[in-house]
N, C-alpha and C positions, 0 to 999 in steps of 0.2 A: 503493499499500499503506500503510494508516493506521499501521501499527506502524512501518514505516521512517521515515516522515515525523515521527511523535512522537520517535523516537530521535534525530532531528537537531535538531528544535526544543525539546525539553526536555533539561535536563542530567541528570536522574535516570533511573532504571530504568524501563522500560516493563513493567507487571505482565502476568502470565499471565491467562488467562480466568478470571473469578470472584474476582479479587484487585484490590487497590488498592496504590497507592504515594504517597508524598510526594516531590514533586520541584519544584525551582526552575526558573524559566525565566530565562534570561540574555540580555543585550544582547551585542553584538559585544565590547564593552568588559569584559564579565564582571560587569556591574552587575545587580542583581535588577530583573526586570520582571514577575515573576510568582511566586506561591507557590501551587502547585496540589496538589489531590488528584485523582489520575488513577485512574479505575475502567475495568477492561476487561470490557465486558458480553458481547461475543463476539468471535470472531477479528479482525473488522474494524470494531468499534464500541466507541468509548471515550467516557466521560463526563468532563469536565474541571471540577473545582469550584475556584472562587477567589473573590475579592472581588468582590461584586455591583456595587460602585461603579467597578470597573475594566474592566467587561465591553466597552465601546466601545473603550477602548485595546487591550485584548487581541485583539478582533475584527480591529482594523486590522493587528496584528502578525501574526495568523494568515493573513489574506488576502494580505498582502504576501509571505508565504513559503510559499503554497500550492504544492504540486507534484503533478503527475500527475492522477489522478482522485480525489484526497482531497477530501472535501466537509466543511466546517465549519458547524454551524448553532448560533445562539444560542438556547438552550432557557430561558434565565434566567426568563422569565415563562410558560412552558409546564409548569413542574414546580414543585411546592411541597411542603410536608409538615411533619413535627415531628421534633424530637430528644427521645429519652428517654433518661435517664442517672441512674445510681446503682446500688447493689447489687442492687436488685430489678428493674432495667431488662429483663434477659433473661426473668424470671418473668412481668412484664406482657406483654411481646411473646409469649410462648408461650401465653398464654391466649387471644390474638387471632388465632392462625393454625394451620393444620394442618401447616405446614412444621416441620421439625425444627431448632428454635432451637439445640440442643445442639451442633450441628456447625458453627455459624457462629464461625470463628475471628477473631481480631483482624486487621483489614484485609481481611475478606472482603466480596464484595458479591453479592447475590442477589435475583433477582426472587421476590417473595412475595405471597401474597393475605393481607392484613391486615383481619379482618372481611370486608366484602364488596368491598373495594378492591384493586385490582391496584397493587402498590407496588414501589419498587426500595429495598432495605435495605442499608445500609452499617454494618459493625461498627466504628465509629470515634465519637469525641466530643471536642469541643473543651474539654469540662469537665475531662478528665484521668481521668474515672472510667470504669467499664463503661458503654458506651452504644451507641445506634444511631441513625443517620440514616434517616429513612423518607420517601421521595419519592413523591409521587402526582400525578395530574392536578387542576389547581386546582378543577375542579368537584366532585371527590371529597374535598376537604380537610375539609368539615363532617362527612362519613360517618367519615372517618378519626379525626377528633377525638373523636367520640362513642364509637367503639369503644375508643380508648386510655383515654379519661376514665373510662369505665365499669368497664374492666379494672382501671385503676389505683387505683380506690377501696379496693379490698382491701389494697392495699400502702401506703395514706397517701401516694399520689402527689400532688403539686402542682405548678402551673404555674411555670415560671421563664422570664425573658426575658433580652434581651441584656446588660443590666447585671450580672445575676447571673452570666451565663456568662463575662463579661469579668473579674469578680472571681476566678471559679473558675480560670480559665486562668492566673492569676498563681501560683497554688500549684503549678503545674507548670512555671512559667517559659516557657510558650507565647507566642511572638511573635504580634504582629497586623500585618496589612497597613498600610502607611502609617504605622506606629509604629515597630516593630522592623525591618519589612522594607520597603524602598522602593527606587526607582531611584538614590537616594544611596549605597547601601550594597552591598558585595559579599557573596557568600555566606560567604566565609571569615570577615568580621567579625561576621556575625551567628550563625554556627554552622550555617547551612544547607548549607555544604559537606559535611556528613556524608550528605546526601541526593544528592549528585552521584555518578554513577556513572562514575569515572574508569577503570574496567576495561573499559567497552564500547569496542568498536572502530569508533567513529562519531566524526566530526568535528563534534559538535554546536556550536550557536552559542554563542560565548563560551568554548569549550574552552581555547583558547591562552591567553586572560587569566586564566581561573580556574586553570590549572596553574601560571602564573607567580606568581599570588598565593598558592597553595598552597606553592610552593618557598620564596618568600620569608618568608611568614607575615605576617598582617595587623599594622598598627601599633596597631590598637584592636580590643577585643573587647566583645562584648555580655555584661553580667553582670546578676545579680540582687542585690538589696539589701533587708534589713530597715532600716526607717526609724523613728526615734524622733520620731514626729510627733503632736501632740495633737488639732489641729483641722482640718488640711487634708493631702491626699495629693498625690503626684506626679501631674501631668497630662501633661507632656511638655516638653522643652527646658529643664528646670531645671538649672542648673550643678552639677557634682559637684566638691567641693573637697578637696584633700589637701595638707597641710603648707602651707596658706595660698596655694595656687595651685589655678586651675581645670584639671582634668585631663580632664574629660569632661562629658558631659550626659545627661540623662534621655531616654527615648524615650517610656515610658509609665509608669503606675502606679495604684495604688488600694488599697482597704482588703480584705484577706483575711479574709472573715468566718469561714473555716474556722480560720485560725491565730490571729485576733484581733490582727493586725499590719498595719502599713502596708508596702506592698511596692512597690519601684520596679525598673524595667528601665532599664539605660543602658549607654554605652560607657566604658570607661576604657582607658589604654594596656596593651597585652597584657602587657608586662614586669610590670605592677602587679597583675595578677589573681592573688589568692590568697584562700583561704578565710579570713574573719575580718578582711580589710582594713578599717580603720576610715577612714571618709571623713565629709564633711559635705555634705549636699544642701541647697541654698537654696530654700526653699519660701515664696513670697509675702514674700521679704525676710528671712526668718528662717532662721538656720543650724540645720539639724536633724542630729544625729548619725546615722549610719548604718553598717551593717556588711555587708560583701560575703558572701553565701552561695552554696553550690554544690550543695547538697541539696535537691531539691523538697520542699516543705512537706507534700504529700500523695502518698501512693502512690509513695514515692521509687523503688522498684525496678520499678514498673509492673505488679505482681501483679494488682491489681484491674483495671486497664485492658486487659491482655493476656491474663489468665487464662480458664479454662474459664468460658463465660457463666452456667452454672447451678450452678457451685460456691458454696457459701455463704462470704461474706467476713467 
């Protein structure tokens, strides 16, 4: 039974059919070994989406823990597609399909025909705005691009790439695999413990360690900072100074083109975490003043990301 197997191997909730969930996968020691989007396509078929670079590692883990007649297939190179995001994303998609886009809730997943291409559409976006991930067969990618591109012209849609997306995710304090999330960190340290389903009556892998970490509380906590930097942004592992001592380190950062500010993510002692905490981050040998922030820079309440897809923003 695929659902029972996923309940054991994943720390988070297994979604109902047509829905998605965000879930960490833990080692026996409670460390993060995966940060997944889990999509339930039918009663016994699930799509797991994670870092492309970790696919071999994850497949070894899945194979090691397979049970019963569960079958796992790596489809990383058998499925491709595009993400569309922004306030008009739903309007663009609606012009390309006869399916009812207005009923797609946040974290819904649905098979749809977009243009002349059979696709899997997920209502989620790493940009933090209203958005959709649209998957198709690689042979149909050009047709899908043409359909979306032609429909998007009326809405001034433009292409954006990975670097733009990695800037946009900073506005929402979204972590990235092997930066904020890695086998060096626990779910409680990174905030991914909010996606662990401690209520489910399953002894999932890493549960004992995760519960112990939850009771004791983590020594360090992942936070976001506005950085007063002129010509360089945080890249990763820059020291965080407070009162003349190194108290933590950065995990990643960059320039927020939306806010017009340099943003960094990093760990500080849990007891020090408070809105407005003044620190210094050492970037290329220069001490840069920084301020801890707790409110996302864009769509702080999630109204655009989670709201009705065709409601004007």
